C-alpha positions in Angstrom: 0.1 0.0 -0.1 1.8 3.5 -1.2 1.1 6.8 -2.6 1.6 7.5 -6.4 2.1 10.5 -8.4 3.2 11.6 -11.6 2.9 14.0 -14.4 3.4 13.2 -18.1 3.7 15.9 -21.1 1.2 14.6 -23.5 3.2 16.3 -26.6 6.6 17.9 -26.2 8.8 18.1 -22.9 7.8 19.0 -19.5 8.9 22.2 -18.1 11.5 22.1 -15.3 9.2 23.9 -13.1 6.4 21.1 -13.5 8.9 18.3 -13.4 10.2 19.7 -10.3 6.7 19.6 -8.6 7.1 15.7 -8.3 8.8 16.2 -4.7 6.1 18.3 -3.5 3.1 16.2 -5.0 4.8 12.9 -3.6 5.6 14.2 -0.1 1.7 15.3 0.1 1.2 11.5 0.4 3.7 10.7 3.0 0.6 9.6 5.2 0.4 6.7 2.7 3.8 5.6 2.5 5.9 6.3 5.6 8.6 4.2 5.0 10.2 5.8 2.0 10.1 8.0 -0.9 11.5 7.5 -4.7 11.4 9.5 -7.7 12.2 9.4 -11.4 12.3 12.3 -14.1 13.1 12.5 -17.7 12.4 15.4 -20.4 8.8 14.0 -20.7 7.7 12.4 -17.3 8.2 12.7 -13.7 7.0 9.8 -11.5 7.0 9.7 -7.4 6.4 7.3 -5.2 5.8 6.9 -1.3 6.2 3.3 0.3 4.4 1.4 3.3 6.8 -1.6 3.0 4.6 -4.8 3.1 6.5 -7.4 0.7 10.1 -7.3 0.0 10.9 -4.8 2.5 14.4 -4.0 1.0 14.0 -4.6 -2.7 10.6 -3.5 -3.5 11.5 0.4 -3.5 9.7 2.7 -6.7 9.7 4.0 -9.1 10.8 0.5 -10.2 12.4 0.0 -13.8 13.3 -3.1 -15.7 16.4 -1.2 -17.3 15.2 -1.6 -20.9 13.1 2.1 -20.8 9.8 0.8 -18.4 9.3 2.6 -15.0 6.4 1.5 -13.0 4.9 3.2 -9.7 2.2 1.1 -8.0 -0.1 1.2 -5.1 -1.6 -1.9 -4.0 -1.2 -5.7 -4.0 -0.7 -8.2 -6.6 -2.0 -11.3 -5.0 -1.2 -13.8 -7.9 2.3 -12.2 -8.1 3.9 -15.9 -7.5 1.9 -17.5 -10.1 2.7 -14.6 -13.0 6.4 -14.6 -11.9 6.5 -18.6 -12.4 4.7 -18.1 -15.9 7.0 -15.0 -16.8 10.1 -16.8 -15.8 9.1 -19.5 -18.4 9.0 -17.0 -21.2 12.5 -15.8 -20.4 11.9 -13.0 -17.9 14.5 -12.8 -15.3 13.7 -11.2 -11.8 15.8 -8.9 -9.6 13.5 -8.9 -6.5 10.4 -11.0 -4.8 8.2 -7.9 -5.1 5.0 -8.0 -6.8 5.9 -4.5 -8.3 8.7 -6.1 -10.6 6.0 -8.5 -11.8 3.5 -5.7 -13.1 6.5 -4.5 -14.9 7.5 -7.9 -16.6 3.9 -8.1 -17.3 3.6 -5.1 -19.0 6.7 -5.7 -21.3 5.3 -9.4 -21.8 1.6 -8.3 -22.5 1.2 -4.6 -22.8 -2.2 -3.2 -22.1 -3.5 -6.3 -22.0 -1.5 -7.3 -19.2 -3.8 -5.7 -16.5 -6.4 -8.2 -17.2 -3.8 -11.0 -15.7 -3.7 -9.3 -12.4 -5.8 -10.4 -9.3 -5.7 -7.8 -6.5 -6.0 -4.2 -5.5 -3.9 -1.7 -7.5 -3.6 1.7 -9.0 -0.6 1.8 -11.2 1.3 3.8 -13.8 3.9 2.3 -16.4 6.1 4.8 -18.3 7.7 3.5 -21.5 10.5 6.0 -22.0 11.2 4.7 -25.2 8.0 4.9 -27.1 7.1 8.1 -24.9 4.1 6.7 -23.8 2.2 6.0 -20.3 -0.7 3.6 -19.5 -2.5 3.7 -15.9 -4.7 1.1 -14.7 -7.2 0.8 -11.5 -8.4 -2.3 -10.1 -11.7 -4.0 -11.1 -13.7 -2.8 -8.0 -12.1 0.4 -7.3 -10.4 -0.5 -3.8 -7.5 1.6 -4.8 -8.0 5.5 -5.8 -6.5 7.3 -8.9 -7.2 10.6 -9.9 -6.1 12.6 -13.0 -6.3 16.1 -14.7 -4.9 17.5 -18.0 -3.3 20.8 -17.3 -1.6 22.8 -20.0 -1.1 19.8 -21.6 0.5 18.0 -18.9 -1.3 14.9 -17.7 -1.3 14.9 -13.6 -2.2 11.7 -11.8 -2.1 10.7 -8.0 -3.6 9.0 -5.4 -5.1 11.7 -3.9 -6.1 14.8 -5.2 -4.1 16.9 -2.8 -0.9 15.9 -4.7 -2.3 17.1 -7.9 -3.3 20.6 -6.2 1.1 20.9 -5.6 1.6 21.3 -9.5 2.6 25.0 -10.3 -0.7 24.5 -12.9 -2.8 23.2 -10.4 -6.6 24.7 -11.2 -8.8 24.8 -7.9 -11.8 25.9 -9.8 -15.1 24.0 -8.2 -17.4 21.9 -10.3 -20.7 23.2 -9.0 -22.7 20.8 -11.1 -21.8 18.1 -8.0 -23.5 20.0 -5.3 -27.0 18.4 -5.8 -25.4 14.7 -6.4 -23.2 15.5 -3.1 -26.3 16.7 -1.0 -28.1 13.7 -2.4 -26.0 10.8 -1.9 -23.4 12.0 0.5 -20.7 12.1 -2.2 -19.7 12.8 -5.8 -19.9 10.0 -8.3 -16.8 9.0 -10.4 -15.6 10.1 -12.9 -16.5 13.8 -11.6 -14.9 15.5 -8.7 -15.5 18.9 -6.6 -13.1 20.2 -8.8 -13.7 20.9 -12.8 -10.6 19.7 -13.8 -9.7 16.5 -11.8 -11.3 13.3 -12.8 -11.2 9.9 -10.8 -10.3 6.8 -13.2 -13.4 4.5 -12.6 -12.9 1.0 -11.3 -12.1 -1.7 -14.1 -10.5 1.3 -16.4 -7.4 2.0 -17.7 -5.8 5.3 -19.4 -3.4 5.3 -22.4 -1.5 8.5 -23.3 0.6 8.6 -26.6 1.1 11.4 -29.1 -1.1 14.0 -27.8 -4.2 11.4 -27.6 -5.6 10.4 -24.1 -8.0 7.3 -24.2 -10.0 6.0 -21.3 -11.2 2.4 -21.7 -13.2 -0.1 -19.6 -11.3 -3.7 -19.3 -13.7 -5.5 -16.6 -17.4 -5.9 -15.9 -19.7 -8.3 -14.3 -21.0 -10.5 -17.6 -22.5 -13.4 -16.1 -26.0 -13.3 -14.5 -28.2 -15.8 -13.2 -27.1 -18.8 -14.9 -25.0 -20.8 -12.4 -28.2 -23.2 -11.2 -25.9 -25.6 -9.2 -27.8 -27.2 -6.2 -27.9 -25.3 -3.0 -25.2 -27.4 -1.1 -23.0 -27.3 -4.2 -23.0 -23.6 -4.4 -22.3 -23.2 -0.3 -19.0 -25.3 -1.0 -17.9 -23.3 -3.9 -18.7 -20.1 -1.9 -16.9 -21.6 1.0 -14.2 -22.7 -1.3 -13.5 -19.6 -3.1 -13.8 -17.1 -0.1 -11.4 -19.6 2.0 -8.6 -19.2 -1.0 -9.3 -15.3 -1.2 -8.6 -14.8 2.4 -5.3 -17.1 2.2 -4.2 -15.1 -0.8 -4.5 -11.9 1.4 -2.1 -13.3 4.1 1.0 -12.8 2.6 2.8 -10.1 4.6 6.1 -9.3 6.1 4.8 -6.9 8.8 2.5 -7.6 11.3 -1.3 -8.8 10.0 -4.9 -8.8 11.5 -8.3 -8.1 11.1 -11.3 -5.6 11.5 -13.9 -7.6 13.3 -17.6 -6.3 13.7 -20.5 -8.3 14.9 -21.7 -9.1 11.6 -21.0 -12.2 9.6 -18.7 -10.9 7.0 -15.8 -10.0 8.9 -16.4 -13.0 11.1 -16.1 -15.4 8.1 -12.9 -13.5 7.0 -11.3 -13.9 10.8 -12.5 -17.7 11.0 -10.5 -18.4 7.4 -7.7 -16.5 8.9 -7.6 -18.1 12.1 -7.5 -21.6 10.4 -4.6 -20.7 8.1 -2.7 -18.8 11.0 0.0 -20.5 13.0 -0.7 -17.9 15.9 -3.5 -16.1 17.3 -5.1 -13.6 14.7 -5.1 -9.9 15.8 -8.5 -8.5 15.7 -9.9 -4.9 16.4 -13.3 -4.0 17.4 -14.7 -0.4 18.1 -17.9 1.1 19.4 -19.5 4.2 21.0 -21.7 4.6 23.8 -25.0 3.0 23.2 -26.0 -0.2 21.8 -27.3 1.2 18.6 -23.7 1.6 17.9 -21.8 -0.5 19.5 -21.1 -4.3 18.5 -18.4 -5.2 20.7 -20.4 -8.0 22.5 -21.2 -9.4 19.3 -17.7 -9.5 18.0 -16.5 -10.8 21.0 -18.6 -14.1 20.3 -16.2 -14.6 17.1 -13.4 -13.7 18.8 -13.9 -16.4 21.6 -14.9 -19.0 19.3 -11.5 -18.5 17.0 -9.1 -17.5 19.6 -8.0 -14.2 18.7 -6.1 -11.7 20.3 -9.1 -9.1 20.7 -8.5 -5.6 20.7 -11.9 -3.6 21.8 -12.5 -0.2 22.7 -15.5 2.1 23.4 -14.4 5.5 22.1 -15.7 9.0 23.0 -14.9 11.1 19.8 -14.2 14.8 20.6 -15.1 16.1 16.9 -13.1 19.3 17.5 -10.1 17.4 17.4 -10.7 14.7 14.6 -13.1 16.2 12.2 -10.8 18.4 10.2 -8.1 15.5 9.9 -11.2 13.2 8.5 -12.5 15.8 6.2 -9.2 16.8 5.0 -8.4 13.0 4.0 -11.1 13.1 1.5 -10.0 16.2 -0.6 -13.7 16.6 -1.4 -17.0 16.7 0.6 -17.9 13.3 2.1 -20.9 12.9 4.0 -20.7 9.2 4.9 -20.7 9.7 9.1 -19.3 6.2 9.1 -16.1 7.3 8.5 -15.8 8.6 11.7 -15.6 4.7 13.5 -13.5 3.9 10.5 -11.3 6.4 11.7 -11.2 5.1 15.2 -10.7 1.3 14.3 -8.1 2.0 11.8 -6.2 4.0 14.2 -6.1 1.7 17.1 -5.7 -1.4 14.7 -2.5 0.4 13.7 -1.2 0.4 17.1 -0.6 -3.5 16.5 -0.6 -4.3 13.0 0.3 -2.6 9.7 -2.3 -4.8 7.5 -5.7 -5.5 8.5 -8.4 -7.5 6.4 -12.1 -6.6 6.5 -15.4 -7.9 5.6 -16.2 -4.9 3.1 -18.0 -6.4 0.1 -20.4 -9.0 1.2 -23.7 -6.9 1.3 -23.6 -5.6 -2.5 -22.7 -9.2 -4.1 -24.8 -11.2 -1.5 -27.9 -9.4 -0.7 -26.9 -7.8 2.5 -29.0 -4.3 2.2 -32.5 -6.1 3.2 -33.9 -2.2 3.2 -33.2 -2.1 -0.5 -33.0 -5.6 -1.7 -36.0 -7.2 0.0 -39.1 -4.9 -1.5 -37.7 -5.8 -4.8 -38.0 -9.1 -4.2 -41.1 -9.0 -2.4 -43.1 -7.1 -5.0 -41.4 -9.5 -8.0 -42.7 -12.4 -6.5 -46.1 -10.7 -5.9 -46.2 -9.7 -9.6 -45.1 -13.0 -11.2 -47.9 -15.3 -9.4 -50.4 -12.8 -9.0 -51.4 -11.3 -12.4 -52.3 -7.5 -13.2 -53.8 -5.6 -10.4 -53.6 -8.3 -8.2 -50.1 -8.6 -7.7 -49.9 -4.6 -7.3 -52.6 -5.2 -4.5 -50.7 -8.1 -2.8 -47.6 -5.9 -2.8 -49.7 -2.8 -1.4 -50.9 -5.0 1.3 -47.6 -6.3 2.4 -46.2 -2.6 2.4 -49.1 -1.6 4.8 -48.3 -4.0 7.3 -44.1 -4.4 7.1 -42.4 -2.4 9.8 -41.6 1.2 8.9 -38.2 1.0 10.5 -37.1 -1.3 7.6 -37.8 1.3 5.1 -39.7 -0.8 2.8 -43.1 0.6 2.1 -41.9 3.2 -0.1 -40.2 1.1 -2.7 -43.0 -1.7 -2.4 -45.8 0.8 -3.4 -43.8 2.0 -6.5 -44.8 -1.0 -8.3 -41.2 -2.8 -9.2 -41.7 -5.7 -11.2 -39.2 -9.0 -11.4 -39.0 -9.3 -15.2 -38.8 -5.5 -16.4 -37.0 -2.7 -15.9 -39.5 0.0 -15.1 -39.2 3.8 -14.3 -41.0 2.9 -10.7 -38.3 0.4 -10.1 -35.4 2.6 -11.0 -36.9 5.3 -8.9 -37.6 3.1 -5.8 -33.7 2.3 -6.0 -32.8 5.9 -6.5 -34.8 6.8 -3.3 -33.2 4.4 -1.3 -30.0 5.1 -2.3 -30.3 8.9 -1.5 -29.6 9.6 2.0 -31.1 12.8 2.0 -35.1 13.0 0.4 -35.2 14.9 -2.9 -37.7 17.1 -1.3 -35.0 17.8 1.1 -32.3 18.4 -1.2 -34.6 20.7 -3.1 -35.2 22.9 -0.2 -31.6 23.1 0.8 -30.8 24.3 -2.9 -33.6 27.1 -2.4 -36.2 25.3 -5.3 -39.8 25.5 -4.7 -40.2 22.5 -6.7 -37.9 19.7 -7.9 -38.4 16.3 -9.4 -35.3 14.1 -9.1 -35.9 12.1 -12.4 -35.4 15.1 -14.4 -31.8 15.5 -12.9 -28.7 14.2 -14.2 -28.3 12.5 -10.8 -31.1 10.4 -11.2 -30.0 9.4 -14.6 -26.5 8.2 -13.5 -27.4 6.9 -10.3 -30.2 4.4 -12.0 -28.1 3.6 -15.4 -26.5 0.5 -14.1 -29.5 -0.4 -12.7 -31.5 0.2 -16.1 -28.1 -1.1 -17.8 -28.1 -4.5 -15.9 -28.9 -7.4 -18.2 -30.3 -9.6 -15.0 -34.3 -10.6 -14.9 -34.1 -10.0 -11.1 -34.8 -6.8 -9.5 -32.8 -7.7 -6.7 -29.8 -8.5 -9.0 -30.2 -5.1 -10.7 -30.0 -3.3 -7.6 -27.0 -5.2 -6.2 -25.3 -4.5 -9.5 -25.9 -0.7 -9.3 -24.5 -0.7 -5.7 -21.5 -2.5 -7.0 -21.2 0.2 -9.3 -22.4 3.2 -7.4 -22.4 3.2 -3.6 -19.4 0.8 -3.1 -16.6 2.2 -5.3 -18.1 6.2 -4.6 -18.5 5.7 -0.9 -17.5 2.3 1.2 -14.3 1.9 -0.6 -13.5 5.7 -0.6 -14.1 5.6 3.3 -12.1 2.8 3.8 -9.2 3.6 1.8 -8.9 7.5 3.0 -9.5 6.4 6.9 -6.8 3.7 7.0 -4.4 5.4 4.7 -4.5 8.4 7.5 -3.4 6.1 9.8 -0.6 4.2 7.3 -2.8 1.0 7.4 -3.3 -1.1 4.6 -6.8 -2.8 4.0 -7.6 -6.0 2.3 -11.0 -7.0 1.4 -11.3 -10.9 0.5 -15.0 -10.5 -0.1 -14.1 -8.1 -3.2 -12.1 -10.8 -4.8 -13.3 -10.5 -8.5 -13.6 -13.9 -8.9 -15.9 -14.5 -5.9 -18.0 -11.2 -6.9 -18.4 -12.9 -10.5 -19.5 -16.1 -8.9 -22.1 -14.2 -6.8 -24.0 -12.6 -9.6 -23.8 -15.7 -11.6 -25.7 -17.5 -8.9 -29.5 -16.5 -9.0 -31.2 -14.4 -6.5 -33.6 -17.4 -5.8 -30.6 -19.0 -4.1 -28.9 -16.1 -2.8 -31.9 -14.5 -1.0 -34.7 -17.4 -0.9 -38.2 -16.7 0.6 -36.6 -12.9 1.3 -34.0 -14.0 3.6 -31.1 -11.4 3.1 -27.5 -13.0 2.9 -29.3 -16.2 2.8 -26.3 -18.0 0.9 -23.3 -16.4 3.1 -25.4 -17.4 6.4 -25.4 -21.2 4.9 -21.7 -20.9 4.7 -21.3 -19.1 8.4 -23.6 -21.8 9.8 -20.3 -24.2 10.3 -17.9 -21.4 10.9 -19.6 -18.9 13.3 -21.4 -18.7 16.6 -25.4 -19.7 16.4 -26.4 -16.7 18.6 -24.5 -14.4 16.1 -26.4 -15.3 13.0 -29.6 -14.3 14.6 -28.5 -11.0 15.3 -30.1 -8.3 13.2 -27.7 -6.4 10.4 -26.3 -3.2 12.3 -24.5 -0.6 10.1 -21.2 0.7 11.3 -22.5 4.1 12.4 -22.0 7.0 14.7 -24.6 8.9 16.9 -24.2 12.0 14.8 -27.9 12.9 15.3 -27.7 13.1 19.1 -24.5 15.2 18.4 -26.1 17.6 16.1 -28.9 17.9 18.6 -26.7 18.2 21.6 -23.3 19.2 22.5 -22.2 19.9 18.8 -25.2 22.2 18.1 -23.4 25.2 18.9 -20.3 24.6 16.5 -22.5 23.6 13.6 -24.6 27.2 13.7 -21.1 29.0 14.1 -19.8 27.1 11.0 -22.9 27.2 9.0 -25.3 29.6 10.1 -22.8 32.3 10.9 -21.7 35.5 9.0 -18.7 33.9 7.9 -20.1 30.9 6.3 -18.7 29.5 2.9 -21.8 27.5 2.0 -24.1 30.7 2.6 -24.3 31.7 -1.3 -24.9 28.0 -2.3 -27.3 26.7 0.0 -30.4 28.2 1.5 -29.9 29.0 5.3 -33.2 29.6 6.3 -33.9 26.2 5.3 -31.2 24.8 7.0 -31.6 26.6 10.3 -35.5 25.5 10.0 -34.3 21.7 9.8 -31.7 22.1 12.4 -34.5 23.4 15.0 -36.9 20.5 13.6 -34.3 18.2 14.4 -33.6 19.5 17.9 -36.9 19.5 19.1 -37.1 16.0 17.8 -39.9 16.5 15.1 -37.9 15.3 12.0 -34.7 13.6 11.9 -32.3 15.3 9.3 -29.1 13.8 10.5 -27.9 13.1 6.7 -29.0 16.7 5.3 -27.3 18.5 8.2 -24.4 16.3 8.4 -24.0 16.6 4.5 -24.3 20.6 4.9 -21.6 20.7 7.7 -19.0 18.7 6.2 -19.5 21.1 3.2 -18.9 24.0 5.2 -15.7 22.2 6.8 -14.3 21.3 3.4 -14.6 24.7 1.9 -12.9 26.3 4.9 -10.1 23.7 4.6 -10.0 24.3 1.0 -9.5 28.3 1.6 -7.2 27.8 4.1 -5.1 25.7 1.7 -5.2 27.9 -1.0 -4.2 30.6 0.9 -1.3 28.9 2.2 -0.1 27.9 -1.1 -0.7 31.8 -2.4 -3.1 30.7 -4.9 -6.8 31.9 -6.1 -9.2 29.3 -5.7 -11.3 31.1 -8.4 -8.8 31.7 -11.1 -9.9 31.0 -14.7 -9.4 27.3 -16.2 -6.3 26.1 -17.4 -5.7 26.0 -21.0 -6.6 22.5 -22.1 -6.7 22.5 -26.1 -5.0 19.8 -28.1 -6.1 16.9 -26.1 -8.6 14.4 -27.4 -10.3 12.7 -24.4 -11.6 9.2 -25.9 -14.2 7.1 -24.0 -15.3 4.3 -26.0 -17.6 2.6 -23.6 -21.1 2.7 -24.7 -23.5 4.0 -22.2 -20.8 5.6 -20.1 -18.5 3.5 -17.9 -20.9 2.8 -15.0 
């Protein structure tokens, strides 16, 4: 796990001032790699690397060269590097180190851009060919490792985080105001856009090729099989069990201390169980919680820890937001409003005291039907419409909606008429509404709009595009696929990467092994989620591995009591930031609407936690952005940089989501 940065002249040589900026660009990523730094420069390119040493502690320094014109900077881990090394050696390649970084170099030499399809792991890397004067950048299939890029004055800049690009003398900090609506709706900004007009995210499963003034962005991976793996349930359980065990074992290679995050759920519990079977000493596990059972899974996690004999560190934290809020906000480089970043920050901080690498259970919900509030209604109404024709099916769904507990957020989607075998406008709207953390009507009020139909916005189209595009006949599979393309890479994995890297901790996610993900979508919904039982297939795997009591517990998100904080001890801080004369969001948001929401929230008349938290995080981000711009002596509102002469080719039909 590391931080990478680079600049490549699309046409002609790099100016010396831009080439020399590679050191401050790379230095800004020190938290991602505290163990060392390295640089490469020639007339066309400059590469930088900050290293968190995990494998081949002495021989894996970067930028690395094959001494024949190729140079690479790499962030991540390649889990099949030993098998690839053996294959390449049979083809005549000679290796100088035992690092996975060198395998990328030789694979690129052997297979060119298609080499990325042979890599199993989490990665963002750039290979520069000094002889051909071309640059190749790739990001892993699911988006576990980040990569940002920007074309400024004819120079392609790229980095693991935006803050590195901002250290370039060509930096343009102009904001993309069009992202405000989606940020308020979702709590994050959808790739490929960022909060900055001239910075883009490279989407998961994509690569960039730059040569002769042309920049091409291409998708190389997607889920292709749906619903066609119809083996008997016992065979499916065995197959998932075998593949998940292998995915965990693949992620245990490390020359530094390794452990795991352990929550009270089955995903992290399964990961820990396979680790414990493969390990020669007790697995080191870490759990955190806040006061109150609604935000505390320590006792549930202890069940798994006791069964598998882990060395468990549990901590109930009482965060002081005035101490951690700015470091958290600053880590994201753009507005980000998932409040579970707070417990993720703390569990990473505590885990780093004992390990350098931690495995997590992220990814099980999106592939195996874990979000019951989003997936169950699709299954319920699909069954009703399938077996009860016409209005009878719709009536049965409405009847179920009337009696289903509202705490599970199901009635809204049930009433919209989702069908199992047809992608309808109502089905896409149901998915959109459930994904939005802030109701569309509330977003409209924040933006000062008297009326607003989100279905007429670009946000609706972009969020629902993968749902509508998915070829599965199952509405549940479509919702899972959309989460895999929208929620997972733009929220969950961003949160885990930034919060762990803030503490120089590498996190590996076995449930996001792309082979396991492909298998999960090939299995029909009827086997993954029969009789409306969320995550049924994984629970069958877990029956033989986890305490029975754990399997009966309701699902809890990794959350913090931010609603209580906003209504209590941090109300004054919120008002001083957001509702004062010095507010930086006052020109973008309706302050009167914000005040009305805050007062209703504090009186207990409505729960406006997501909207208020998003507004506060936006304000804090603006303040940090302004502070950083002033410290660098820059005007954040300067005119756009020249971008002429560059052709952006994105030959992916229907977009890349």
